[in-house]
Residue frames relative to the residue before (quaternion, step in Angstrom):
aa qw qx qy qz dx dy dz
M 1.0000 0.0000 0.0000 0.0000 0.00 0.00 0.00
R 0.6338 0.5336 -0.3291 0.4530 3.49 1.04 -0.84
N 0.6486 0.5129 -0.3226 0.4606 3.60 0.97 -0.83
G 0.6282 0.5359 -0.3297 0.4576 3.55 1.08 -0.75
N 0.6537 0.5011 -0.3080 0.4761 3.56 0.98 -0.84
R 0.6376 0.5358 -0.3242 0.4486 3.53 1.01 -0.82
E 0.6729 0.4892 -0.2975 0.4685 3.58 0.89 -0.93
A 0.6424 0.5208 -0.3257 0.4583 3.58 1.02 -0.81
C 0.6480 0.5226 -0.3108 0.4586 3.56 1.01 -0.85
M 0.6719 0.4924 -0.2943 0.4685 3.56 0.92 -0.92
S 0.6417 0.5278 -0.3168 0.4574 3.57 1.04 -0.83
S 0.6751 0.4827 -0.2990 0.4711 3.59 0.91 -0.91
E 0.6274 0.5385 -0.3341 0.4524 3.58 1.08 -0.72
R 0.6485 0.5106 -0.3146 0.4688 3.57 1.00 -0.85
K 0.6457 0.5136 -0.3206 0.4653 3.58 1.01 -0.84
M 0.6385 0.5287 -0.3261 0.4544 3.58 0.98 -0.83
C 0.6556 0.5011 -0.3104 0.4720 3.59 0.96 -0.88
S 0.6503 0.5207 -0.3181 0.4525 3.58 1.01 -0.83
V 0.6529 0.5124 -0.3145 0.4608 3.57 0.98 -0.87
R 0.7610 0.4072 -0.1997 0.4638 3.55 0.95 -0.87
S 0.5933 0.6534 -0.3450 0.3194 3.59 1.20 -0.16
A 0.4711 0.7073 -0.4490 0.2758 3.65 1.14 -0.31
G 0.6996 0.4573 -0.2721 0.4770 3.58 0.76 -1.03
I 0.6237 0.5383 -0.3310 0.4600 3.56 1.04 -0.80
D 0.7017 0.4786 -0.2782 0.4485 3.57 0.83 -0.98
Y 0.6331 0.5103 -0.3369 0.4747 3.60 0.97 -0.75
F 0.6893 0.4858 -0.2919 0.4513 3.57 0.93 -0.86
R 0.4988 0.6370 -0.4383 0.3915 3.61 1.18 -0.33
M 0.6755 0.4869 -0.2937 0.4694 3.56 0.92 -0.93
A 0.6363 0.5206 -0.3272 0.4658 3.58 0.95 -0.88
A 0.6707 0.4999 -0.3015 0.4575 3.58 0.93 -0.89
A 0.6159 0.5375 -0.3464 0.4603 3.60 1.05 -0.72
F 0.6654 0.4791 -0.3035 0.4854 3.61 0.98 -0.81
M 0.5982 0.5442 -0.3624 0.4632 3.61 1.13 -0.56
V 0.6376 0.5193 -0.3302 0.4634 3.58 0.99 -0.80
I 0.6290 0.5197 -0.3367 0.4700 3.59 0.97 -0.79
A 0.6393 0.5255 -0.3244 0.4582 3.59 0.98 -0.82
I 0.6268 0.5459 -0.3326 0.4455 3.59 1.00 -0.81
H 0.7159 0.4421 -0.2480 0.4802 3.58 1.07 -0.71
I 0.7353 0.3816 -0.2310 0.5103 3.62 1.25 -0.09
A 0.2082 -0.7856 0.5420 0.2138 3.62 1.08 -0.73
P 0.0299 -0.8871 0.4595 0.0300 3.61 0.76 1.04
F 0.7266 0.4470 -0.2533 0.4562 3.59 1.01 -0.72
S 0.4641 0.6931 -0.4402 0.3324 3.58 1.27 -0.04
Y 0.5205 0.6331 -0.4149 0.3952 3.59 1.21 -0.35
W 0.7380 0.3755 -0.2111 0.5195 3.57 1.11 -0.71
N 0.8012 -0.1287 0.1462 0.5658 3.57 0.81 -1.00
R 0.3902 -0.7557 0.4760 0.2237 3.59 -0.54 1.13
D 0.6456 0.5145 -0.3332 0.4555 3.59 0.99 -0.74
L 0.6364 0.5125 -0.3232 0.4774 3.59 1.00 -0.81
D 0.6420 0.5258 -0.3179 0.4586 3.55 0.97 -0.86
F 0.6462 0.5223 -0.3275 0.4499 3.57 0.95 -0.84
L 0.6863 0.5001 -0.2927 0.4396 3.58 0.83 -0.98
L 0.7035 0.4372 -0.2653 0.4936 3.57 1.01 -0.78
T 0.7800 0.3997 -0.1927 0.4413 3.54 0.63 -1.20
Y 0.8121 0.2862 -0.1268 0.4925 3.56 0.81 -0.99
C 0.6515 0.3982 -0.3422 0.5476 3.54 1.28 0.41
L 0.7853 0.3371 -0.1891 0.4836 3.59 0.31 -1.25
F 0.6999 0.4723 -0.2861 0.4530 3.60 0.90 -0.87
R 0.5072 0.6485 -0.4249 0.3763 3.61 1.24 -0.09
V 0.4930 0.6369 -0.4445 0.3921 3.60 1.24 0.05
A 0.5202 0.6995 -0.4009 0.2819 3.60 1.16 -0.54
V 0.7417 0.4180 -0.2492 0.4616 3.59 0.62 -1.09
P 0.6316 0.5005 -0.3561 0.4729 3.67 0.91 -0.71
F 0.5943 0.5595 -0.3623 0.4501 3.60 1.08 -0.67
F 0.6725 0.4878 -0.3078 0.4638 3.60 0.86 -0.88
F 0.6157 0.5256 -0.3485 0.4724 3.59 1.04 -0.70
M 0.6760 0.5060 -0.2989 0.4445 3.58 0.92 -0.91
T 0.6162 0.5278 -0.3629 0.4584 3.61 1.03 -0.63
T 0.6247 0.5204 -0.3367 0.4750 3.58 1.07 -0.69
G 0.6418 0.5119 -0.3204 0.4726 3.57 0.98 -0.81
Y 0.6947 0.5002 -0.2729 0.4391 3.55 0.91 -0.96
F 0.7981 0.3383 -0.1541 0.4742 3.58 0.80 -1.04
V 0.7576 0.3689 -0.2054 0.4978 3.61 1.10 -0.57
L 0.7579 0.3896 -0.2253 0.4723 3.58 0.63 -1.09
A 0.6447 0.5582 -0.3390 0.3974 3.61 0.90 -0.87
P 0.6636 0.4782 -0.3320 0.4698 3.67 0.82 -0.80
Y 0.6310 0.5318 -0.3242 0.4625 3.58 1.07 -0.77
V 0.6690 0.4935 -0.2854 0.4770 3.57 0.97 -0.89
K 0.7054 0.4857 -0.2695 0.4403 3.57 0.83 -1.01
S 0.6330 0.5154 -0.3339 0.4713 3.58 1.21 -0.38
G 0.5030 -0.6391 0.4291 0.3929 3.58 1.26 0.00
F 0.5766 -0.6099 0.3380 0.4258 3.56 1.26 0.64
R 0.4230 0.6953 -0.4708 0.3405 3.56 1.20 0.59
R 0.6805 0.4751 -0.2893 0.4769 3.56 1.10 -0.67
K 0.0342 0.8559 -0.5123 0.0626 3.52 0.66 1.19
R 0.5905 0.6279 -0.3743 0.3421 3.55 1.01 -0.75
S 0.6869 0.4798 -0.2973 0.4578 3.59 0.86 -0.94
F 0.6431 0.5146 -0.3248 0.4650 3.59 1.04 -0.75
Y 0.6716 0.4867 -0.2979 0.4725 3.57 0.89 -0.92
K 0.6193 0.5460 -0.3383 0.4515 3.57 1.06 -0.78
F 0.6315 0.5262 -0.3229 0.4690 3.58 1.00 -0.85
M 0.6832 0.4962 -0.2938 0.4480 3.58 0.84 -0.97
V 0.6807 0.4854 -0.2914 0.4649 3.59 0.88 -0.95
K 0.6733 0.5137 -0.3011 0.4383 3.57 0.87 -1.00
N 0.7295 0.4294 -0.2496 0.4702 3.58 0.89 -0.87
T 0.5574 0.5459 -0.3942 0.4857 3.57 1.22 -0.32
A 0.6527 0.5020 -0.3023 0.4801 3.57 0.98 -0.89
L 0.6407 0.5196 -0.3202 0.4658 3.58 1.01 -0.85
Y 0.6480 0.5293 -0.3110 0.4507 3.57 0.94 -0.91
L 0.6803 0.4796 -0.2916 0.4713 3.59 0.88 -0.91
A 0.6409 0.5254 -0.3251 0.4555 3.58 1.05 -0.77
V 0.6765 0.4764 -0.2944 0.4782 3.59 0.92 -0.90
T 0.6001 0.5502 -0.3520 0.4617 3.59 1.09 -0.69
A 0.6622 0.4944 -0.3015 0.4756 3.57 0.97 -0.85
L 0.6439 0.5294 -0.3188 0.4511 3.59 1.00 -0.82
Y 0.7290 0.4180 -0.2299 0.4910 3.58 1.04 -0.75
L 0.3912 0.7498 -0.4632 0.2649 3.57 1.28 -0.01
P 0.6497 0.5029 -0.3505 0.4497 3.68 0.87 -0.74
L 0.6668 0.4801 -0.3057 0.4810 3.61 0.99 -0.79
T 0.6036 0.5509 -0.3519 0.4565 3.58 1.10 -0.66
I 0.6592 0.4877 -0.2956 0.4901 3.56 1.00 -0.88
Y 0.6497 0.5371 -0.3087 0.4407 3.58 0.94 -0.93
S 0.7094 0.4541 -0.2568 0.4739 3.58 1.01 -0.84
G 0.4618 -0.7059 0.4267 0.3260 3.59 1.28 -0.18
N 0.5600 0.6254 -0.3712 0.3969 3.58 1.25 0.39
L 0.2964 0.7652 -0.5209 0.2350 3.58 1.14 0.47
P 0.4830 -0.6826 0.4570 0.3029 3.62 -0.73 1.01
Q 0.2987 -0.7607 0.5562 0.1509 3.54 -1.10 0.76
G 0.8482 0.1263 -0.1093 0.5027 3.56 -0.83 0.99
F 0.7131 -0.4591 0.3236 0.4195 3.53 -1.35 0.22
F 0.6672 0.5028 -0.3077 0.4554 3.59 0.88 -0.93
G 0.6412 0.5322 -0.3225 0.4491 3.56 1.00 -0.80
W 0.6626 0.4903 -0.3017 0.4791 3.58 0.98 -0.80
M 0.6485 0.5058 -0.3275 0.4651 3.60 0.96 -0.76
K 0.6341 0.5213 -0.3185 0.4741 3.57 1.01 -0.81
G 0.6764 0.4960 -0.2875 0.4624 3.56 0.95 -0.89
L 0.7247 0.4560 -0.2548 0.4495 3.58 0.82 -0.99
L 0.7472 0.4209 -0.2281 0.4610 3.59 0.96 -0.82
F 0.8227 0.2038 -0.0920 0.5226 3.60 1.08 -0.56
D 0.8133 0.3530 -0.1759 0.4278 3.59 0.46 -1.19
G 0.3418 -0.6761 0.5587 0.3374 3.54 1.00 -0.82
T 0.4519 -0.7025 0.4744 0.2778 3.60 -1.01 0.71
F 0.7214 0.1964 -0.2000 0.6333 3.59 1.33 -0.08
Y 0.6856 -0.5922 0.2203 0.3615 3.54 -0.95 0.91
H 0.7226 0.4255 -0.2754 0.4700 3.64 1.04 -0.53
L 0.5769 0.6430 -0.3618 0.3503 3.57 1.24 -0.30
W 0.4391 0.7028 -0.4578 0.3220 3.62 1.24 -0.09
Y 0.5602 0.6352 -0.3848 0.3669 3.59 1.12 -0.62
F 0.6649 0.5452 -0.3162 0.4009 3.58 0.89 -0.92
P 0.6969 0.4065 -0.3043 0.5065 3.67 0.75 -0.81
A 0.5948 0.5742 -0.3757 0.4188 3.61 1.08 -0.61
V 0.7067 0.4469 -0.2806 0.4713 3.58 0.84 -0.91
L 0.6450 0.5192 -0.3267 0.4558 3.60 1.05 -0.69
V 0.6784 0.4622 -0.2870 0.4938 3.59 0.88 -0.93
G 0.6439 0.5338 -0.3211 0.4442 3.59 0.96 -0.84
C 0.6438 0.5207 -0.3213 0.4595 3.58 0.97 -0.83
L 0.6479 0.5137 -0.3181 0.4638 3.57 0.95 -0.84
L 0.6703 0.4995 -0.3010 0.4590 3.59 0.93 -0.87
V 0.6762 0.4776 -0.3051 0.4707 3.61 0.87 -0.89
A 0.6357 0.5201 -0.3332 0.4630 3.60 0.96 -0.80
A 0.6506 0.5045 -0.3154 0.4719 3.58 1.03 -0.78
L 0.6567 0.5174 -0.3088 0.4535 3.60 0.97 -0.83
L 0.7472 0.3963 -0.2087 0.4910 3.56 0.99 -0.86
G 0.3619 0.7801 -0.4561 0.2289 3.56 1.30 -0.02
P 0.6055 -0.5846 0.3961 0.3670 3.60 -1.10 0.66
G 0.7722 0.3506 -0.2677 0.4572 3.53 -1.11 0.70
R 0.4414 0.6929 -0.4671 0.3267 3.58 1.25 0.08
R 0.1658 -0.7670 0.6131 0.0917 3.54 -1.14 0.68
G 0.3172 0.7503 -0.5402 0.2114 3.56 -1.08 0.54
L 0.8148 -0.1827 0.1541 0.5281 3.57 -1.08 -0.70
R 0.4075 -0.7713 0.4519 0.1867 3.57 -1.02 0.83
F 0.5526 0.6088 -0.4326 0.3700 3.60 1.16 -0.15
G 0.8362 0.2351 -0.1779 0.4624 3.52 -1.20 0.69
D 0.2458 0.7775 -0.5461 0.1920 3.62 1.03 0.62
L 0.2101 -0.7447 0.6176 0.1408 3.53 -1.17 0.63
T 0.1806 -0.7651 0.6072 0.1155 3.55 -1.08 0.67
G 0.4783 -0.6841 0.4633 0.2976 3.57 -0.78 0.98
K 0.2606 -0.7969 0.5321 0.1184 3.56 -0.91 0.92
C 0.7305 0.4289 -0.2250 0.4814 3.57 1.16 -0.47
E 0.8495 0.2729 -0.1760 0.4158 3.48 -1.46 0.27
G 0.5972 -0.6537 0.3417 0.3150 3.56 1.07 0.75
N 0.4082 0.7308 -0.4595 0.2970 3.61 1.15 0.46
R 0.1024 -0.8553 0.5060 0.0442 3.59 0.50 1.20
N 0.7333 0.4350 -0.2407 0.4638 3.56 1.00 -0.75
F 0.4974 0.6733 -0.4164 0.3547 3.54 1.32 -0.03
R 0.0995 0.7961 -0.5894 0.0950 3.56 -0.85 0.98
I 0.1422 -0.7814 0.6041 0.0650 3.54 -0.91 0.92
T 0.2459 -0.7518 0.5898 0.1627 3.54 -0.81 0.93
L 0.2198 -0.8231 0.5152 0.0937 3.54 0.01 1.33
G 0.5997 0.6121 -0.3608 0.3681 3.58 1.02 -0.80
T 0.6419 0.5265 -0.3257 0.4525 3.58 0.96 -0.86
A 0.6713 0.4992 -0.2931 0.4629 3.55 0.91 -0.95
V 0.6254 0.5379 -0.3373 0.4535 3.59 1.01 -0.80
V 0.6694 0.5059 -0.3025 0.4521 3.58 0.83 -0.98
I 0.6825 0.4959 -0.2946 0.4488 3.59 0.84 -0.97
T 0.7046 0.4613 -0.2803 0.4605 3.60 0.83 -0.95
V 0.6326 0.5104 -0.3421 0.4715 3.62 1.04 -0.65
I 0.6321 0.5146 -0.3337 0.4735 3.59 0.98 -0.79
A 0.6428 0.5143 -0.3215 0.4680 3.58 0.96 -0.86
Y 0.6497 0.5180 -0.3183 0.4564 3.58 0.99 -0.83
I 0.6440 0.5149 -0.3201 0.4665 3.60 0.98 -0.83
I 0.6147 0.5263 -0.3397 0.4793 3.57 1.02 -0.78
G 0.6606 0.5171 -0.2985 0.4552 3.55 0.97 -0.89
L 0.6006 0.5881 -0.3459 0.4169 3.58 1.04 -0.79
F 0.7244 0.4396 -0.2486 0.4692 3.56 0.93 -0.90
G 0.6370 0.4299 -0.3485 0.5367 3.54 1.32 0.22
D 0.6876 0.4465 -0.2439 0.5180 3.54 1.34 0.02
S 0.8533 0.0606 -0.0173 0.5175 3.61 -0.39 -1.20
Y 0.7500 0.3718 -0.2022 0.5083 3.60 1.15 -0.55
Y 0.2859 0.8026 -0.4927 0.1773 3.58 1.21 0.32
G 0.6404 0.5560 -0.3263 0.4175 3.57 0.99 -0.80
A 0.6058 0.5827 -0.3492 0.4141 3.57 1.17 -0.54
I 0.7506 0.3694 -0.2212 0.5012 3.60 1.13 -0.54
Q 0.4593 0.6674 -0.4614 0.3616 3.57 1.25 -0.05
G 0.7346 0.3571 -0.2892 0.4991 3.53 -0.88 0.91
I 0.6179 0.4590 -0.3494 0.5343 3.59 1.26 -0.23
G 0.4585 -0.7772 0.3485 0.2535 3.52 0.04 1.38
W 0.7681 0.3853 -0.2332 0.4551 3.57 0.46 -1.18
M 0.6434 0.5158 -0.3358 0.4552 3.61 1.06 -0.68
E 0.6547 0.5009 -0.3184 0.4680 3.57 0.92 -0.85
A 0.6387 0.5256 -0.3206 0.4615 3.56 1.03 -0.78
A 0.6364 0.5332 -0.3221 0.4549 3.58 1.03 -0.82
Y 0.6842 0.4712 -0.2892 0.4755 3.57 0.94 -0.85
Q 0.6060 0.5339 -0.3614 0.4659 3.57 1.06 -0.62
G 0.6119 0.5336 -0.3396 0.4749 3.57 1.14 -0.61
I 0.6322 0.5217 -0.3251 0.4716 3.58 1.01 -0.82
F 0.6915 0.4952 -0.2846 0.4422 3.58 0.92 -0.93
Q 0.5575 0.5668 -0.4041 0.4524 3.58 1.22 -0.17
I 0.7066 0.4326 -0.2462 0.5030 3.57 1.16 -0.63
S 0.7765 0.0280 0.0129 0.6294 3.55 1.06 -0.85
S 0.4851 -0.7080 0.4253 0.2872 3.58 -0.72 1.05
Y 0.7817 0.1575 -0.0755 0.5986 3.58 1.21 -0.55
T 0.4706 -0.6501 0.5048 0.3181 3.55 -1.24 0.32
R 0.5470 0.5627 -0.4290 0.4474 3.62 1.22 0.01
N 0.3680 0.7132 -0.4918 0.3378 3.51 0.32 1.37
G 0.7526 -0.4264 0.2789 0.4172 3.56 -1.29 -0.20
I 0.6457 0.5055 -0.3284 0.4687 3.59 1.24 -0.10
F 0.8087 0.2972 -0.1323 0.4901 3.58 0.76 -1.02
F 0.7565 0.4135 -0.1958 0.4673 3.59 1.03 -0.77
A 0.7528 0.4631 -0.2421 0.4002 3.56 0.56 -1.19
P 0.6595 0.5733 -0.3613 0.3252 3.68 0.68 -0.95
V 0.6743 0.5091 -0.3347 0.4173 3.61 0.80 -0.87
F 0.6901 0.4581 -0.2873 0.4809 3.61 1.02 -0.72
L 0.5848 0.5413 -0.3647 0.4817 3.57 1.13 -0.57
L 0.6726 0.4897 -0.2864 0.4752 3.55 0.97 -0.90
L 0.6241 0.5415 -0.3408 0.4484 3.59 1.02 -0.75
G 0.6616 0.4881 -0.3016 0.4828 3.59 0.96 -0.83
T 0.6361 0.5215 -0.3180 0.4715 3.57 1.03 -0.79
G 0.6726 0.5146 -0.2965 0.4414 3.56 0.90 -0.93
I 0.6415 0.5194 -0.3293 0.4586 3.59 0.95 -0.82
A 0.6746 0.4883 -0.2959 0.4680 3.59 1.00 -0.81
C 0.6984 0.4860 -0.2785 0.4455 3.59 0.95 -0.87
I 0.6995 0.4726 -0.2844 0.4543 3.57 0.88 -0.90
E 0.1342 -0.8522 0.4942 0.1071 3.58 1.16 -0.70
R 0.5969 0.4945 -0.4028 0.4867 3.58 1.05 0.71
M 0.1081 -0.8306 0.5457 0.0241 3.54 -0.18 1.29
C 0.5619 -0.5731 0.4745 0.3616 3.53 -1.25 0.46
P 0.5963 -0.5413 0.4335 0.4043 3.61 -1.15 0.44
K 0.6481 -0.5598 0.3567 0.3732 3.54 -1.14 0.71
R 0.6463 0.5292 -0.3250 0.4434 3.59 0.94 -0.87
V 0.6439 0.5142 -0.3178 0.4691 3.57 0.99 -0.82
C 0.6562 0.5155 -0.3086 0.4566 3.58 0.98 -0.85
V 0.6470 0.5154 -0.3207 0.4613 3.58 0.97 -0.85
C 0.6883 0.4636 -0.2826 0.4811 3.59 0.84 -0.96
G 0.6566 0.5191 -0.3103 0.4506 3.57 0.96 -0.85
L 0.6571 0.5022 -0.3091 0.4696 3.56 1.00 -0.82
A 0.6452 0.5263 -0.3251 0.4484 3.59 0.94 -0.86
L 0.6803 0.4789 -0.2853 0.4760 3.57 0.91 -0.94
S 0.6662 0.5092 -0.3035 0.4526 3.58 0.92 -0.91
A 0.6413 0.5244 -0.3233 0.4574 3.58 1.01 -0.80
L 0.6308 0.5184 -0.3258 0.4767 3.59 1.03 -0.76
L 0.6509 0.5031 -0.3063 0.4789 3.56 1.00 -0.85
L 0.6232 0.5502 -0.3295 0.4477 3.57 1.05 -0.77
V 0.6669 0.4819 -0.2925 0.4873 3.56 0.93 -0.92
G 0.6645 0.5071 -0.3023 0.4582 3.58 0.94 -0.87
E 0.6571 0.5044 -0.3071 0.4685 3.57 0.95 -0.85
G 0.6510 0.5163 -0.3117 0.4609 3.55 0.98 -0.85
F 0.6730 0.4953 -0.2931 0.4646 3.56 0.91 -0.93
L 0.6376 0.5341 -0.3270 0.4486 3.60 1.02 -0.80
T 0.7128 0.4427 -0.2684 0.4732 3.59 0.76 -1.00
Y 0.6106 0.5389 -0.3315 0.4763 3.56 1.19 -0.60
S 0.6771 0.4958 -0.2879 0.4613 3.58 0.92 -0.94
L 0.6993 0.4582 -0.2649 0.4805 3.57 1.04 -0.77
K 0.3736 -0.7501 0.4611 0.2918 3.57 1.35 -0.09
W 0.3150 0.7624 -0.4987 0.2661 3.55 1.01 0.85
Q 0.6315 0.6266 -0.3245 0.3214 3.54 1.09 -0.73
R 0.2221 -0.7199 0.6457 0.1245 3.52 -0.90 1.02
H 0.7223 -0.0474 0.0289 0.6893 3.50 1.26 -0.71
N 0.2907 -0.7891 0.5140 0.1692 3.61 -1.18 0.10
S 0.3165 0.7632 -0.4989 0.2618 3.56 0.94 0.94
M 0.7907 0.3310 -0.1205 0.5007 3.58 1.07 -0.74
Y 0.0575 0.7680 -0.6325 0.0832 3.54 -0.90 1.09
F 0.5929 -0.5522 0.4426 0.3843 3.58 -1.17 0.51
S 0.7013 0.5100 -0.2741 0.4158 3.58 0.88 -0.98
L 0.4963 0.6497 -0.4403 0.3710 3.58 1.21 -0.16
L 0.6195 0.5785 -0.3514 0.3976 3.58 1.03 -0.73
P 0.7189 0.3872 -0.2771 0.5064 3.67 0.69 -0.89
T 0.5929 0.5731 -0.3716 0.4264 3.60 1.04 -0.67
M 0.7052 0.4498 -0.2654 0.4794 3.58 0.85 -0.94
F 0.5867 0.5818 -0.3634 0.4303 3.59 1.08 -0.68
F 0.7380 0.3963 -0.2278 0.4964 3.59 0.84 -0.96
L 0.6357 0.5457 -0.3392 0.4278 3.60 0.96 -0.81
F 0.6782 0.5031 -0.3035 0.4414 3.57 0.81 -0.97
Q 0.6570 0.5020 -0.3180 0.4639 3.58 0.96 -0.78
L 0.6230 0.5254 -0.3408 0.4687 3.59 1.02 -0.72
L 0.6518 0.5140 -0.3175 0.4585 3.59 0.96 -0.81
L 0.6363 0.5338 -0.3246 0.4526 3.58 1.08 -0.67
M 0.6517 0.5276 -0.3058 0.4511 3.58 1.22 -0.43
V 0.5108 0.6417 -0.4282 0.3794 3.60 1.26 -0.17
P 0.3260 -0.7764 0.5036 0.1933 3.63 -0.62 1.05
G 0.6751 0.5225 -0.3639 0.3726 3.54 -1.32 0.19
K 0.4051 -0.6821 0.5529 0.2547 3.51 -1.37 -0.25
A 0.3451 -0.7538 0.5258 0.1904 3.58 -0.78 1.00
P 0.6067 -0.5452 0.4180 0.3999 3.61 -1.17 0.45
A 0.6088 -0.5854 0.3967 0.3596 3.55 -1.12 0.71
F 0.5844 0.6098 -0.3704 0.3866 3.59 1.09 -0.65
T 0.5837 0.5952 -0.3871 0.3939 3.60 1.07 -0.60
R 0.6876 0.4423 -0.2805 0.5029 3.58 1.10 -0.64
K 0.7057 0.4600 -0.2719 0.4653 3.54 0.82 -1.00
G 0.7042 0.5049 -0.2749 0.4165 3.55 0.87 -0.98
S 0.6204 0.5697 -0.3577 0.4032 3.58 1.01 -0.71
L 0.6371 0.5138 -0.3310 0.4696 3.59 1.04 -0.72
V 0.6633 0.4980 -0.3107 0.4642 3.58 0.92 -0.88
L 0.6089 0.5489 -0.3423 0.4591 3.58 1.04 -0.77
Y 0.6623 0.5156 -0.3040 0.4506 3.55 0.89 -0.97
V 0.7064 0.4670 -0.2654 0.4609 3.57 0.86 -0.98
L 0.7455 0.4840 -0.2239 0.3997 3.56 0.89 -1.01
H 0.6379 0.6271 -0.3500 0.2780 3.58 0.86 -0.94
P 0.6233 0.5264 -0.3943 0.4231 3.72 0.88 -0.55
A 0.6273 0.5216 -0.3358 0.4709 3.59 1.06 -0.71
V 0.6323 0.5240 -0.3264 0.4681 3.57 1.04 -0.78
I 0.6128 0.5468 -0.3462 0.4535 3.60 1.00 -0.80
V 0.6776 0.4923 -0.2926 0.4614 3.60 0.86 -0.97
V 0.6764 0.5004 -0.2978 0.4509 3.59 0.87 -0.95
L 0.6806 0.4867 -0.2974 0.4597 3.59 0.87 -0.91
R 0.6273 0.5189 -0.3414 0.4696 3.59 1.02 -0.69
G 0.6482 0.5142 -0.3124 0.4668 3.57 1.01 -0.80
L 0.6612 0.4983 -0.3011 0.4731 3.57 0.96 -0.87
A 0.6423 0.5282 -0.3234 0.4515 3.57 0.97 -0.85
K 0.6525 0.5044 -0.3126 0.4712 3.57 1.00 -0.81
G 0.6734 0.5078 -0.2933 0.4502 3.57 0.95 -0.90
L 0.7339 0.4068 -0.2202 0.4974 3.59 1.07 -0.75
G 0.4734 -0.6897 0.4294 0.3404 3.55 1.27 -0.03
L 0.5286 0.6371 -0.3931 0.4001 3.57 1.18 0.60
T 0.2451 0.8076 -0.5071 0.1748 3.58 1.20 0.43
K 0.6517 0.5342 -0.3285 0.4266 3.59 0.91 -0.86
V 0.7148 0.4417 -0.2489 0.4817 3.58 1.05 -0.78
L 0.8031 0.3502 -0.1513 0.4576 3.57 0.76 -1.07
V 0.7519 0.3371 -0.2035 0.5288 3.61 1.20 -0.33
D 0.7073 0.4558 -0.2761 0.4645 3.58 0.72 -1.02
N 0.6586 0.4039 -0.2868 0.5664 3.56 1.15 -0.60
T 0.2542 -0.8360 0.4664 0.1378 3.56 0.09 1.30
F 0.6174 0.5360 -0.3651 0.4452 3.60 1.08 -0.55
V 0.6411 0.4964 -0.3207 0.4896 3.60 0.99 -0.79
Q 0.6241 0.5325 -0.3338 0.4643 3.56 1.03 -0.78
Y 0.6534 0.5230 -0.3095 0.4514 3.56 0.94 -0.90
V 0.6673 0.4929 -0.2998 0.4710 3.58 0.87 -0.95
S 0.6525 0.5184 -0.3129 0.4555 3.58 0.98 -0.83
V 0.6696 0.4903 -0.2992 0.4708 3.58 0.89 -0.95
C 0.6444 0.5146 -0.3241 0.4635 3.60 0.94 -0.83
G 0.6736 0.5101 -0.3006 0.4425 3.57 0.89 -0.93
V 0.6930 0.4602 -0.2795 0.4794 3.59 0.83 -0.98
S 0.6523 0.5111 -0.3173 0.4612 3.60 0.97 -0.82
L 0.6476 0.5142 -0.3159 0.4651 3.57 0.99 -0.81
L 0.6403 0.5105 -0.3196 0.4768 3.57 0.99 -0.80
G 0.6551 0.5089 -0.3071 0.4665 3.57 0.97 -0.87
A 0.6487 0.5111 -0.3147 0.4679 3.58 0.98 -0.83
F 0.6457 0.5259 -0.3166 0.4541 3.58 0.98 -0.88
L 0.6786 0.4833 -0.2961 0.4672 3.59 0.88 -0.93
F 0.6474 0.5249 -0.3228 0.4485 3.57 0.96 -0.85
V 0.6761 0.4872 -0.2939 0.4682 3.58 0.89 -0.93
R 0.6257 0.5314 -0.3356 0.4620 3.59 1.04 -0.75
L 0.6611 0.5037 -0.3068 0.4638 3.56 0.97 -0.86
K 0.7385 0.3745 -0.2048 0.5219 3.54 1.11 -0.72
D 0.2555 0.8029 -0.5055 0.1860 3.58 1.23 0.34
G 0.7871 0.2646 -0.2301 0.5075 3.52 -0.80 1.05
V 0.6680 0.4231 -0.2984 0.5345 3.57 1.29 -0.10
K 0.3939 -0.7339 0.5019 0.2330 3.58 -0.73 1.04
I 0.0020 0.8195 -0.5718 0.0395 3.56 -0.25 1.28
Y 0.6847 0.4922 -0.2763 0.4612 3.55 1.24 -0.24
P 0.2164 -0.7629 0.5936 0.1373 3.62 -0.53 1.07
K 0.4993 -0.6623 0.4580 0.3200 3.60 -0.80 0.94
G 0.7692 0.3633 -0.2703 0.4509 3.50 -1.07 0.82
M 0.6362 0.4681 -0.3366 0.5126 3.58 1.27 -0.17
P 0.7139 -0.4403 0.3004 0.4541 3.59 -1.24 0.25
C-alpha cells in the first residue's frame, strides 16, 4: 500500500509540474536570449544608459530564473520525498558535473586563444569551482555548489528558527520536518554579503576591515555571483514555491512584479550613478521580482514545445563561441563596422546563428535526453 501511495504521489507531482511548466519553458528561451544580450550590450549602439537599464537591470532576472527552475524541478521533489529520492538528485549532480567538464574541455581552445587559461593548481581550482574557465561557464559550478549547500541546509534533523516549517506530504514520512526559516535566513545573509561584493561594492570601499575581507573573497572567487553567495537564495526560493504550493493571486503577482521591476531599475540606476558597482549581477530588488515573476509563469496554461527546454541549454553553451566566430568573420570580410560595432546587429546575428545551431543540434539528438531539468 505504501508503494502504491508513493507511486500515486510521484505521478501527481509529475502531472503538476507538467501542467505548470508551459510558462517556465517558454521563458527559458527568453532568458537565454537575455543572457546573450548581457554578453553583447545590444542597445548600447543607440544609448548606453538605456542599454544599462534594460540589459544590466531588467535582464538580470535571467540567471536567477534558471536557479529557481532547478530549485523547483530538482531540489523540491528531493525535499518533499523526505530526502529519500536521492537517486534523481544524485543523477542531476553527476550528469551536470560531467556536462560542465565536457563544455569546459570544448571551450579550452578558445580559453587558450583568449589568454585566460588558469595558471597553476590554485588557478585551476578557482576557475573550476567558482569562475569557470570561460566567462559564461561560471553558472555550472554555481548551480552545483548551490544545490549542495541548499540540500545540506534543508537536510533532515535540522534545528533552528521555527517560522515557515514545512512538513513532508509524500511517502509516509510522518517524522520528516524541514526548518525552512533557518535556510532562508542563512541564504539571505549570504546574498547580502554577496551584494556588497557586487553592485554595492563601492559602499564598503574605504572601510578597512570590510574591504580587506572582500579582497580575501576575491582571491578565492573573482566575483561574489557564485554558488555560495548568489545561487542558494534563488534555489531555495524555487524549492519553497514548489513545496508550499500556495501561490499569490494573479492580480497580486502582476502588481508585485510591476513594482519590483521598477525598484530593480531604480536600484540599478542608483548604484550605477554612484559608481558603486564592481559587477552588476546582484540587486536587493531581484528577490521580490523573481518571487512574483516565477509565480506568474507557473500560471501560464498549456504545454510548451520540447525545444524550449532543450534549446535553451544549447543556446547558453553555444553563444560565446558564435560571438568569437562572427567577430573573426566580420574582421576577415571587412564588415566589423556593420557586424560588430553595431551591437544590435551583432546581437541579432549571434542570436540567429546560435538558434540555428541549437535547432540542428537538438534535431540530431532527437529522442536522446540532452536536457537535465533545472538547467538553462
